[in-house]
N, C-alpha and C positions, 0 to 999 in steps of 0.2 A: 373947479370948486375945491376949496381948501379948508383946513381946520388947524387951529393952533399955529397959524403962520407958516405951516409947511405945505409944500406943493408936491403931490404924488400923482403923476399921470396914470390913470387907470381907464380901462375899457369896461363899461357896464353893458351887459347883454343878457338875453334870456338864458336861463340855465339849460344844459343839455344832459342827456342820459350819461354821456361820457364823463361828465364832471363828478360822478358819484363819489369816487374815493376822496376827492378834494373837498367837496361840499359837505359831506356827512359830518365830519368833525366840527365844522362851523355851525351847522344846524343844531347839533347837540350842545355846543358851547353857548348857544343863545339862552338856554335854560336847563342846565344839566341836572339839577336837583329834581325838577318837575319831570323831565324825560325819564329819568331813572325810576322815580316813584311810580309812574304810570306803567311803564313798559318792561321793567325787570320782573320776570315771572319764571321761576325755575331756572333752567339753563339758558333761557332766552333773555337777551339784553335789549336796551333801547336801540343800540346799533343794529341788532338783528331786525327789529321792526322798521327802522329807518331804511335799511338796505332793501328790505322786501317791498317797500312801498314807493320809494323815490322814483323808480323807473316805470311805475304804472300810472296811467291817467285816471282822473276822476276821484282823487282823494286829497286830503289836506297836505300830505307830504310830497306830492307829485312834483317832479321837475317842472311841470307846466305852470306851476304857481310861483316859481322862484326866478330871481335874477341874481347874477353874480358880478362881482368886481374882479377884473383880471389884470394882473400886473406882471410884465415880463413872462407871459405865457402861463402864469399860475393863478389859480383861483384864490383870492385873498379875502373876499368878503361875500356875504350872502344877505338876501332880503326876500320877503314874499309879500304878496298882496291878497287880501280876501275882501269880498263884498257880499252883501245879501242881494238876491236870495240864493246865489250860486253856492254860498258856504254850506247851506243845508244839504245840497246835493253832494258836496265834497265830504261832509261829515258822514253821510250814509256810505260813501265809498271807503272811508277810513274804517268804519265798523266792519265792512266786508273784509278789509285787509287784516284786521285783528282776528276775525273768525278764521280766516285762512291760515294764519301763522300759529295762533295759540290753541286752536281747536277747542277742546272741552274746558280749557282754562280761560277762555276769552271773556267770560262773564266777570272774572276778577279784574282783568285789565280794564274793561269798560266801566266797571264800578269806580275804579280809581280815576279814570278819565273824567267821569261825571263830577267827582269831588273836586278835581282840579279846575273844572269849568266854573265852579263857584268863585274862583279867584281870577282866573284868566278866561273871561267870558266871550261868547261869540260876538262878532261885529254887529254894530247897530245898523239899522236901515239907513240908506243914503250916506253912508260913511265909508271911506277908504281905510281899511285896517292894514297896518304894516306889522310884520312879525319876522321871527327868525333872523333878526338883525345881528350880524356877527362879523368880526374882522379877525383874521389870524393874528396870533400873538406877536409875530415878528413884524407885522405891518400896522400896528395900532399907533394912534397919535399922529397920523399922517393925513387926516381929513377924509378917509375912505368911507366911514359910516355916514358922515354928513353928505358926501356925494351920492351915496346910495339912496338916502332918504329924499334928497332934493330931486334926484332923477325920477323917483316914483311919483312924487307930487307933480312934476312937470309932465309926466307921461299920462296922468289922469286928471286933466284940467276940469272935468265936469264935477268933480267932488270938491265941496267947499269945507268939509270937515275931515281931517285926517286923524286917525287914532292909533294908539299902541298901548301895550302893557309893559311894565318894567319892574323888576324886583326892587323892593325897598332897600335891599342890601347891595345895590349896584350904583353907588353914588356917581361914578364917572359917567355912566350912561344917562342917568337922570340929569346931570348937569348939561350934557350935550343936547339932550332933547329940549331942555328949557332954553338954551341958547338959540335953538332953531324955532322957538316960538310955541312949543308944546306946554300946556298947563295941566297941572294935576287936577283932575275932576273928582276922583274917588280913590279911597284906599280900601282894598279888598283883602280881608284877612281870613285865614282858615278858621273854621268854626268846629271845634271838637277834635281836630287832628293837627294841631299846631306842631311844627317841627318837621312835617312831611315835605312841605314846600314853603318858601317864605311868602310873606304878604307882598302884594303888588300894588303899584300905582297904576290907575287907568288915566291916560293922558290924551288930550285932544289939542289939535291946532286948527284954528279957523283961517281959511284962505280969504 
């Protein structure tokens, strides 16, 4: 699978705990403004939260939800999948991870997370949701994001609707998703706290 006429052989596989140092920057780069808005609290950063949660099962950041693209022995791309009703269970696990890390400041983090969910909402029933789509800067424009998305769709043939969210300020990603058949279904904008995170397009592809 290629993009922009380039061919880059990659291996797509389930993420492992050992991928932590390579995948965390990718996960963060999938939405750095939102990650920082929610999880920066005092001396703790979004990376602290990602690092504390990635290796644990049963939460939205867990390695068990992620897949990676590997090239020449290095992780160069990331993607995850969510579905209902398992997402509800994972969300509860994420709340536990927040409580464990932030202690008495956890309510502030959770409140910002709920605000962000008005823009980046939970997946709809009977829908495969893709997130944390990212490719390392040195490996972009080589068709890797396309391969990741197509791999996830082929891996989950029972789902006829595939969805994702993308920042309205990310035209290259929007263009890629449209080429892959995703259509903008809704524009979700912050209400009363503009500037904290950008507006997002909610996009769907029907199989």
